[in-house]
KELOSE-14813 format. One record per atom (N, C-alpha, C): residue in one letter; x, y negated, z negated. Coordinates in pm, whole numbers, plus 50000, padded with zeros to 5 digits. Atoms other than C-alpha are relative to their C-alpha. Layout:
// KELOSE-14813
[rec 'A'; [X; Y; Z]],
...
This chain:
// KELOSE-14813
[rec 'M'; [49989; 50118; 50083]],
[rec 'M'; [46642; 11122; 75248]],
[rec 'M'; [50057; 49886; 50084]],
[rec 'E'; [49957; 50117; 49925]],
[rec 'E'; [46681; 10778; 75393]],
[rec 'E'; [50132; 49948; 49944]],
[rec 'N'; [49870; 50053; 50041]],
[rec 'N'; [47033; 10637; 75386]],
[rec 'N'; [49989; 49848; 49987]],
[rec 'K'; [50016; 50143; 50024]],
[rec 'K'; [46992; 10293; 75228]],
[rec 'K'; [50135; 49931; 50000]],
[rec 'K'; [49877; 50079; 50000]],
[rec 'K'; [47254; 10027; 75283]],
[rec 'K'; [50018; 49941; 49861]],
[rec 'L'; [49971; 50052; 50133]],
[rec 'L'; [47421; 09934; 74957]],
[rec 'L'; [50039; 49853; 50008]],
[rec 'R'; [49966; 50143; 50002]],
[rec 'R'; [47459; 09569; 74859]],
[rec 'R'; [50152; 49985; 49995]],
[rec 'E'; [49856; 50033; 50000]],
[rec 'E'; [47800; 09408; 74898]],
[rec 'E'; [50049; 49988; 49855]],
[rec 'L'; [49941; 50010; 50133]],
[rec 'L'; [48028; 09433; 74595]],
[rec 'L'; [50063; 49863; 49979]],
[rec 'S'; [49930; 50124; 50036]],
[rec 'S'; [48156; 09125; 74413]],
[rec 'S'; [50150; 50030; 49997]],
[rec 'E'; [49855; 49981; 50007]],
[rec 'E'; [48533; 09071; 74392]],
[rec 'E'; [50039; 50083; 49877]],
[rec 'R'; [49974; 49922; 50121]],
[rec 'R'; [48534; 09204; 74034]],
[rec 'R'; [49962; 50146; 50021]],
[rec 'E'; [50045; 49863; 49975]],
[rec 'E'; [48336; 09510; 74141]],
[rec 'E'; [50094; 50073; 50096]],
[rec 'K'; [49904; 49939; 49908]],
[rec 'K'; [48580; 09571; 74427]],
[rec 'K'; [50125; 50045; 49927]],
[rec 'R'; [49882; 49962; 50080]],
[rec 'R'; [48871; 09570; 74182]],
[rec 'R'; [49967; 50119; 49910]],
[rec 'D'; [50044; 49889; 50085]],
[rec 'D'; [48676; 09795; 73944]],
[rec 'D'; [49988; 50128; 50082]],
[rec 'R'; [50018; 49884; 49913]],
[rec 'R'; [48595; 10027; 74235]],
[rec 'R'; [50133; 50068; 50026]],
[rec 'E'; [49870; 49943; 49970]],
[rec 'E'; [48957; 10075; 74331]],
[rec 'E'; [50061; 50065; 49876]],
[rec 'F'; [49946; 49946; 50125]],
[rec 'F'; [49059; 10127; 73968]],
[rec 'F'; [49931; 50131; 49963]],
[rec 'L'; [50076; 49881; 50041]],
[rec 'L'; [48781; 10377; 73890]],
[rec 'L'; [50021; 50116; 50096]],
[rec 'I'; [49977; 49894; 49903]],
[rec 'I'; [48830; 10570; 74212]],
[rec 'I'; [50139; 50060; 49979]],
[rec 'G'; [49862; 49952; 50016]],
[rec 'G'; [49206; 10593; 74166]],
[rec 'G'; [50020; 50078; 49872]],
[rec 'L'; [49984; 49932; 50128]],
[rec 'L'; [49190; 10688; 73800]],
[rec 'L'; [49922; 50132; 50000]],
[rec 'G'; [50082; 49879; 49997]],
[rec 'G'; [48908; 10937; 73851]],
[rec 'G'; [50057; 50110; 50086]],
[rec 'E'; [49943; 49901; 49910]],
[rec 'E'; [49089; 11110; 74136]],
[rec 'E'; [50106; 50086; 49931]],
[rec 'M'; [49900; 49922; 50075]],
[rec 'M'; [49349; 11226; 73883]],
[rec 'M'; [49935; 50119; 49929]],
[rec 'Y'; [50068; 49899; 50080]],
[rec 'Y'; [49083; 11444; 73716]],
[rec 'Y'; [49895; 50079; 50078]],
[rec 'I'; [50096; 49927; 49918]],
[rec 'I'; [48877; 11577; 74006]],
[rec 'I'; [50075; 50081; 50105]],
[rec 'Y'; [49940; 49928; 49888]],
[rec 'Y'; [48941; 11824; 74286]],
[rec 'Y'; [50008; 49906; 50120]],
[rec 'P'; [49986; 50087; 49882]],
[rec 'P'; [49073; 11648; 74598]],
[rec 'P'; [49885; 50018; 50100]],
[rec 'Q'; [50110; 49973; 49908]],
[rec 'Q'; [48789; 11811; 74793]],
[rec 'Q'; [49874; 49921; 49965]],
[rec 'R'; [50116; 50080; 50043]],
[rec 'R'; [48542; 11596; 74598]],
[rec 'R'; [50024; 49850; 50014]],
[rec 'K'; [49962; 50141; 49990]],
[rec 'K'; [48714; 11267; 74686]],
[rec 'K'; [49891; 49912; 50061]],
[rec 'E'; [50104; 50082; 49935]],
[rec 'E'; [48446; 11136; 74925]],
[rec 'E'; [49875; 49990; 49914]],
[rec 'E'; [50117; 49998; 50088]],
[rec 'E'; [48166; 11239; 74692]],
[rec 'E'; [50025; 49911; 49877]],
[rec 'W'; [49963; 50084; 50113]],
[rec 'W'; [48352; 11069; 74404]],
[rec 'W'; [49989; 49852; 50038]],
[rec 'E'; [50008; 50139; 49955]],
[rec 'E'; [48383; 10746; 74602]],
[rec 'E'; [49855; 49955; 50012]],
[rec 'R'; [50143; 50034; 49990]],
[rec 'R'; [48007; 10752; 74678]],
[rec 'R'; [49940; 49981; 49861]],
[rec 'C'; [50051; 50011; 50137]],
[rec 'C'; [47933; 10810; 74310]],
[rec 'C'; [50041; 49867; 49939]],
[rec 'V'; [49951; 50126; 50056]],
[rec 'V'; [48151; 10516; 74203]],
[rec 'V'; [49929; 49882; 50066]],
[rec 'D'; [50069; 50109; 49929]],
[rec 'D'; [47997; 10293; 74472]],
[rec 'D'; [49858; 49980; 49948]],
[rec 'I'; [50139; 50009; 50047]],
[rec 'I'; [47644; 10372; 74353]],
[rec 'I'; [49996; 49953; 49855]],
[rec 'R'; [50003; 50031; 50143]],
[rec 'R'; [47721; 10351; 73981]],
[rec 'R'; [50041; 49854; 49974]],
[rec 'L'; [49961; 50140; 50018]],
[rec 'L'; [47890; 10010; 74018]],
[rec 'L'; [49885; 49904; 50028]],
[rec 'R'; [50109; 50088; 49958]],
[rec 'R'; [47570; 09871; 74165]],
[rec 'R'; [49875; 50014; 49914]],
[rec 'D'; [50120; 49983; 50080]],
[rec 'D'; [47328; 09985; 73897]],
[rec 'D'; [50009; 49919; 49871]],
[rec 'I'; [50009; 50078; 50124]],
[rec 'I'; [47235; 09848; 73558]],
[rec 'I'; [50124; 50014; 49911]],
[rec 'Y'; [49882; 49976; 50086]],
[rec 'Y'; [47544; 10002; 73389]],
[rec 'Y'; [50129; 49948; 50062]],
[rec 'Q'; [49887; 50063; 49931]],
[rec 'Q'; [47784; 09847; 73645]],
[rec 'Q'; [50130; 50078; 49985]],
[rec 'G'; [49881; 49916; 50004]],
[rec 'G'; [48024; 10142; 73633]],
[rec 'G'; [50045; 50041; 49861]],
[rec 'M'; [49964; 49963; 50137]],
[rec 'M'; [48038; 10171; 73253]],
[rec 'M'; [49991; 50151; 49982]],
[rec 'D'; [50017; 49856; 50013]],
[rec 'D'; [47910; 10528; 73282]],
[rec 'D'; [50114; 50077; 50068]],
[rec 'V'; [49886; 49938; 49932]],
[rec 'V'; [48187; 10616; 73529]],
[rec 'V'; [50125; 49988; 49912]],
[rec 'N'; [49886; 50022; 50088]],
[rec 'N'; [48448; 10464; 73298]],
[rec 'N'; [49994; 50095; 49880]],
[rec 'C'; [50016; 49909; 50114]],
[rec 'C'; [48310; 10662; 73003]],
[rec 'C'; [50024; 50144; 50042]],
[rec 'A'; [49981; 49863; 49950]],
[rec 'A'; [48303; 10981; 73212]],
[rec 'A'; [50149; 50028; 50020]],
[rec 'I'; [49857; 49981; 49978]],
[rec 'I'; [48668; 10934; 73309]],
[rec 'I'; [50073; 50019; 49867]],
[rec 'Q'; [49938; 49983; 50132]],
[rec 'Q'; [48766; 10893; 72943]],
[rec 'Q'; [49981; 50143; 49948]],
[rec 'V'; [50029; 49862; 50043]],
[rec 'V'; [48597; 11226; 72865]],
[rec 'V'; [50076; 50099; 50087]],
[rec 'M'; [49928; 49912; 49908]],
[rec 'M'; [48750; 11387; 73174]],
[rec 'M'; [50149; 50008; 49963]],
[rec 'M'; [49860; 50000; 50045]],
[rec 'M'; [49095; 11286; 73042]],
[rec 'M'; [50018; 50099; 49885]],
[rec 'K'; [49994; 49905; 50111]],
[rec 'K'; [49024; 11482; 72723]],
[rec 'K'; [49988; 50143; 50052]],
[rec 'L'; [50024; 49865; 49946]],
[rec 'L'; [48897; 11781; 72923]],
[rec 'L'; [50118; 50051; 50081]],
[rec 'D'; [49887; 49960; 49917]],
[rec 'D'; [49212; 11782; 73133]],
[rec 'D'; [50102; 50083; 49920]],
[rec 'K'; [49916; 49914; 50084]],
[rec 'K'; [49394; 11937; 72837]],
[rec 'K'; [49933; 50137; 49998]],
[rec 'D'; [50061; 49868; 49986]],
[rec 'D'; [49340; 12309; 72885]],
[rec 'D'; [50007; 50078; 49869]],
[rec 'D'; [50009; 49925; 50125]],
[rec 'D'; [49264; 12414; 72529]],
[rec 'D'; [49859; 49985; 49944]],
[rec 'E'; [50136; 49998; 50055]],
[rec 'E'; [48950; 12492; 72331]],
[rec 'E'; [49966; 49873; 49923]],
[rec 'N'; [50026; 50122; 50077]],
[rec 'N'; [48988; 12186; 72106]],
[rec 'N'; [49963; 49883; 50089]],
[rec 'S'; [50028; 50113; 49912]],
[rec 'S'; [48970; 11956; 72407]],
[rec 'S'; [49850; 49988; 50029]],
[rec 'L'; [50144; 50005; 49978]],
[rec 'L'; [48604; 12051; 72458]],
[rec 'L'; [49931; 49926; 49885]],
[rec 'E'; [50059; 50067; 50115]],
[rec 'E'; [48513; 11945; 72106]],
[rec 'E'; [50043; 49854; 49992]],
[rec 'E'; [49952; 50138; 49998]],
[rec 'E'; [48731; 11633; 72130]],
[rec 'E'; [49925; 49918; 50104]],
[rec 'A'; [50073; 50068; 49893]],
[rec 'A'; [48560; 11542; 72457]],
[rec 'A'; [49857; 49971; 49957]],
[rec 'H'; [50137; 50021; 50048]],
[rec 'H'; [48218; 11588; 72298]],
[rec 'H'; [49994; 49889; 49896]],
[rec 'K'; [49996; 50107; 50100]],
[rec 'K'; [48312; 11369; 72002]],
[rec 'K'; [50017; 49864; 50068]],
[rec 'L'; [49980; 50126; 49926]],
[rec 'L'; [48434; 11101; 72244]],
[rec 'L'; [49871; 49958; 50069]],
[rec 'L'; [50126; 50031; 49931]],
[rec 'L'; [48115; 11120; 72452]],
[rec 'L'; [49898; 49945; 49901]],
[rec 'N'; [50097; 50046; 50099]],
[rec 'N'; [47905; 11081; 72138]],
[rec 'N'; [50039; 49868; 49935]],
[rec 'S'; [49956; 50126; 50063]],
[rec 'S'; [48115; 10787; 72016]],
[rec 'S'; [49989; 49880; 50095]],
[rec 'Q'; [49999; 50106; 49899]],
[rec 'Q'; [48063; 10586; 72336]],
[rec 'Q'; [49876; 49911; 49998]],
[rec 'D'; [50116; 50088; 50020]],
[rec 'D'; [47737; 10427; 72216]],
[rec 'D'; [49906; 49998; 50121]],
[rec 'H'; [50089; 49989; 49885]],
[rec 'H'; [47519; 10556; 72501]],
[rec 'H'; [49854; 49990; 49960]],
[rec 'S'; [50144; 49982; 50010]],
[rec 'S'; [47148; 10517; 72544]],
[rec 'S'; [49973; 50142; 50050]],
[rec 'G'; [50032; 49867; 49948]],
[rec 'G'; [46967; 10838; 72638]],
[rec 'G'; [50029; 50011; 50148]],
[rec 'A'; [49978; 49998; 49856]],
[rec 'A'; [46984; 10746; 73005]],
[rec 'A'; [50149; 49998; 50035]],
[rec 'S'; [49858; 50007; 49966]],
[rec 'S'; [47351; 10649; 73011]],
[rec 'S'; [50073; 50126; 49957]],
[rec 'Y'; [49941; 49873; 50044]],
[rec 'Y'; [47440; 10964; 72814]],
[rec 'Y'; [49978; 50106; 50107]],
[rec 'S'; [50033; 49900; 49898]],
[rec 'S'; [47262; 11180; 73072]],
[rec 'S'; [50077; 49976; 50129]],
[rec 'I'; [49928; 50033; 49877]],
[rec 'I'; [47422; 10998; 73365]],
[rec 'I'; [50149; 50032; 49983]],
[rec 'T'; [49858; 49974; 50025]],
[rec 'T'; [47769; 11016; 73210]],
[rec 'T'; [50027; 50150; 49996]],
[rec 'L'; [49983; 49854; 50005]],
[rec 'L'; [47729; 11387; 73134]],
[rec 'L'; [49987; 50061; 50139]],
[rec 'A'; [50015; 49949; 49863]],
[rec 'A'; [47610; 11449; 73492]],
[rec 'A'; [50126; 49973; 50083]],
[rec 'I'; [49875; 50033; 49928]],
[rec 'I'; [47920; 11273; 73629]],
[rec 'I'; [50110; 50097; 49957]],
[rec 'I'; [49900; 49907; 50052]],
[rec 'I'; [48143; 11485; 73405]],
[rec 'I'; [49973; 50140; 50055]],
[rec 'R'; [50040; 49866; 49954]],
[rec 'R'; [47953; 11803; 73497]],
[rec 'R'; [50037; 50022; 50146]],
[rec 'D'; [49984; 49983; 49856]],
[rec 'D'; [47977; 11743; 73871]],
[rec 'D'; [50140; 49973; 50051]],
[rec 'F'; [49868; 50039; 49947]],
[rec 'F'; [48332; 11606; 73898]],
[rec 'F'; [50118; 50055; 49921]],
[rec 'A'; [49886; 49952; 50079]],
[rec 'A'; [48556; 11717; 73609]],
[rec 'A'; [50027; 50146; 50031]],
[rec 'K'; [49963; 49861; 49972]],
[rec 'K'; [48746; 12039; 73670]],
[rec 'K'; [49939; 50095; 49898]],
[rec 'R'; [50065; 49918; 50105]],
[rec 'R'; [48611; 12172; 73340]],
[rec 'R'; [49859; 49949; 49970]],
[rec 'G'; [50133; 50059; 50020]],
[rec 'G'; [48283; 11984; 73381]],
[rec 'G'; [49890; 50100; 49973]],
[rec 'P'; [50108; 49903; 50027]],
[rec 'P'; [48051; 12285; 73409]],
[rec 'P'; [50014; 50068; 49863]],
[rec 'E'; [49976; 49936; 50130]],
[rec 'E'; [48211; 12452; 73106]],
[rec 'E'; [49958; 49906; 49886]],
[rec 'F'; [50035; 50099; 50101]],
[rec 'F'; [48173; 12133; 72902]],
[rec 'F'; [49849; 49977; 49996]],
[rec 'A'; [50143; 50029; 49995]],
[rec 'A'; [47818; 12059; 73019]],
[rec 'A'; [49918; 50117; 49944]],
[rec 'R'; [50072; 49883; 50050]],
[rec 'R'; [47705; 12415; 72945]],
[rec 'R'; [50000; 50000; 49847]],
[rec 'K'; [49992; 50004; 50147]],
[rec 'K'; [47827; 12382; 72584]],
[rec 'K'; [49910; 49888; 49944]],
[rec 'V'; [50087; 50109; 50045]],
[rec 'V'; [47648; 12047; 72550]],
[rec 'V'; [49854; 50043; 50014]],
[rec 'Y'; [50138; 49958; 49977]],
[rec 'Y'; [47327; 12187; 72703]],
[rec 'Y'; [49955; 50107; 49900]],
[rec 'K'; [50036; 49891; 50094]],
[rec 'K'; [47338; 12490; 72473]],
[rec 'K'; [50015; 49957; 49855]],
[rec 'Q'; [49986; 50059; 50133]],
[rec 'Q'; [47391; 12262; 72171]],
[rec 'Q'; [50107; 50069; 49917]],
[rec 'E'; [49891; 49938; 50074]],
[rec 'E'; [47714; 12437; 72078]],
[rec 'E'; [50072; 49900; 49911]],
[rec 'F'; [49942; 50104; 50085]],
[rec 'F'; [47824; 12105; 71931]],
[rec 'F'; [49892; 49937; 49912]],
[rec 'G'; [50115; 50057; 50069]],
[rec 'G'; [47482; 12040; 71777]],
[rec 'G'; [49914; 49925; 50100]],
[rec 'G'; [50086; 50076; 49909]],
[rec 'G'; [47197; 11841; 71926]],
[rec 'G'; [49859; 50054; 50002]],
[rec 'F'; [50140; 49964; 49991]],
[rec 'F'; [46837; 11880; 72031]],
[rec 'F'; [49981; 50116; 50099]],
[rec 'P'; [50024; 49887; 49909]],
[rec 'P'; [46698; 12197; 72192]],
[rec 'P'; [49948; 49954; 50137]],
[rec 'I'; [50044; 50027; 49864]],
[rec 'I'; [46638; 12201; 72566]],
[rec 'I'; [49901; 50108; 50039]],
[rec 'A'; [50101; 49903; 49957]],
[rec 'A'; [46330; 12368; 72713]],
[rec 'A'; [50063; 50106; 50089]],
[rec 'K'; [49942; 49887; 49928]],
[rec 'K'; [46404; 12711; 72862]],
[rec 'K'; [49999; 49976; 50151]],
[rec 'K'; [50008; 50021; 49855]],
[rec 'K'; [46284; 12617; 73213]],
[rec 'K'; [50101; 49893; 50044]],
[rec 'D'; [49901; 50103; 49968]],
[rec 'D'; [46504; 12303; 73206]],
[rec 'D'; [50141; 50058; 49996]],
[rec 'M'; [49869; 49938; 50011]],
[rec 'M'; [46802; 12510; 73094]],
[rec 'M'; [50027; 50090; 50120]],
[rec 'E'; [49982; 49914; 49882]],
[rec 'E'; [46745; 12756; 73380]],
[rec 'E'; [50038; 49918; 50123]],
[rec 'K'; [49964; 50087; 49887]],
[rec 'K'; [46755; 12473; 73636]],
[rec 'K'; [50141; 49946; 49984]],
[rec 'R'; [49866; 50051; 50025]],
[rec 'R'; [47065; 12329; 73475]],
[rec 'R'; [50105; 50109; 50023]],
[rec 'E'; [49906; 49889; 49983]],
[rec 'E'; [47232; 12671; 73472]],
[rec 'E'; [50023; 50029; 50149]],
[rec 'E'; [49985; 49982; 49855]],
[rec 'E'; [47166; 12710; 73846]],
[rec 'E'; [50099; 49899; 50056]],
[rec 'H'; [49910; 50106; 49952]],
[rec 'H'; [47340; 12379; 73910]],
[rec 'H'; [50143; 50024; 49952]],
[rec 'L'; [49867; 49971; 50054]],
[rec 'L'; [47631; 12470; 73682]],
[rec 'L'; [50068; 50113; 50077]],
[rec 'L'; [49943; 49888; 49924]],
[rec 'L'; [47681; 12798; 73866]],
[rec 'L'; [50043; 49957; 50139]],
[rec 'K'; [49965; 50053; 49867]],
[rec 'K'; [47681; 12615; 74201]],
[rec 'K'; [50133; 49923; 49992]],
[rec 'I'; [49877; 50078; 50016]],
[rec 'I'; [47949; 12372; 74080]],
[rec 'I'; [50117; 50092; 49969]],
[rec 'E'; [49892; 49906; 50033]],
[rec 'E'; [48153; 12657; 73931]],
[rec 'E'; [50047; 50078; 50123]],
[rec 'R'; [49961; 49929; 49875]],
[rec 'R'; [48144; 12848; 74263]],
[rec 'R'; [50085; 49909; 50088]],
[rec 'E'; [49923; 50095; 49920]],
[rec 'E'; [48262; 12537; 74447]],
[rec 'E'; [50138; 49978; 49940]],
[rec 'N'; [49872; 50022; 50066]],
[rec 'N'; [48536; 12478; 74189]],
[rec 'N'; [50095; 50117; 50022]],
[rec 'K'; [49915; 49882; 49975]],
[rec 'K'; [48665; 12835; 74233]],
[rec 'K'; [50055; 49997; 50142]],
[rec 'I'; [49955; 50012; 49861]],
[rec 'I'; [48683; 12781; 74609]],
[rec 'I'; [50109; 49893; 50009]],
[rec 'F'; [49901; 50107; 49998]],
[rec 'F'; [48869; 12453; 74554]],
[rec 'F'; [50132; 50045; 49937]],
[rec 'E'; [49879; 49949; 50066]],
[rec 'E'; [49113; 12621; 74313]],
[rec 'E'; [50077; 50092; 50094]],
[rec 'E'; [49936; 49906; 49907]],
[rec 'E'; [49183; 12893; 74569]],
[rec 'E'; [50066; 49925; 50116]],
[rec 'E'; [49943; 50081; 49891]],
[rec 'E'; [49238; 12637; 74847]],
[rec 'E'; [50128; 49931; 49954]],
[rec 'I'; [49881; 50068; 50054]],
[rec 'I'; [49482; 12447; 74625]],
[rec 'I'; [50113; 50100; 49980]],
[rec 'R'; [49899; 49897; 50022]],
[rec 'R'; [49663; 12767; 74528]],
[rec 'R'; [50065; 50042; 50131]],
[rec 'K'; [49946; 49961; 49869]],
[rec 'K'; [49701; 12870; 74893]],
[rec 'K'; [50090; 49890; 50057]],
[rec 'L'; [49921; 50112; 49950]],
[rec 'L'; [49829; 12525; 74987]],
[rec 'L'; [50134; 49991; 49926]],
[rec 'K'; [49876; 50002; 50078]],
[rec 'K'; [50084; 12530; 74703]],
[rec 'K'; [50092; 50114; 50044]],
[rec 'N'; [49920; 49885; 49958]],
[rec 'N'; [50199; 12879; 74803]],
[rec 'N'; [50059; 49978; 50140]],
[rec 'K'; [49952; 50027; 49864]],
[rec 'K'; [50227; 12774; 75167]],
[rec 'K'; [50116; 49901; 49997]],
[rec 'N'; [49895; 50100; 50013]],
[rec 'N'; [50432; 12470; 75069]],
[rec 'N'; [50128; 50056; 49938]],
[rec 'L'; [49885; 49936; 50064]],
[rec 'L'; [50657; 12694; 74861]],
[rec 'L'; [50052; 50118; 50082]],
[rec 'G'; [49959; 49891; 49914]],
[rec 'G'; [50685; 12949; 75144]],
[rec 'G'; [49958; 50137; 49948]],
[rec 'K'; [50046; 49874; 50060]],
[rec 'K'; [50492; 13216; 74949]],
[rec 'K'; [49865; 50045; 50053]],
[rec 'E'; [50133; 49968; 49950]],
[rec 'E'; [50179; 13241; 75162]],
[rec 'E'; [49989; 50149; 50029]],
[rec 'K'; [50026; 49856; 49980]],
[rec 'K'; [50032; 13591; 75168]],
[rec 'K'; [49879; 50018; 50087]],
């Protein structure tokens, strides 16, 4: 894939970039920081001008609570954000790929556990492959963080 040069950001977009990157980093694995920055850079330059990233962060905040109700609360929030079909899909993809509980949340949305329209079986299989990939990466990230914490506490095994 060709690496296209992105257009220069306006002053407002630069401020939005720093805000969205900083806020989003609170809800993602540190290992995804560079990928997160690229995502924000791209999303700020499209038709939604970062609105989808902002919406995704709001949902990620809900998902950061580690309880079953947070999944339903996050889904209600996502549905209340007045998305078009495209912005809904983009926002859900951002959540899926970056939120620590993103794959768990996206799987429930894809399987219509909160209601919704059925997804074709072949599409669900492709989505499930991607979810499993992200989940494997997240487990590796969790283990790296755990080892680092243990090392810092002098408990490395």
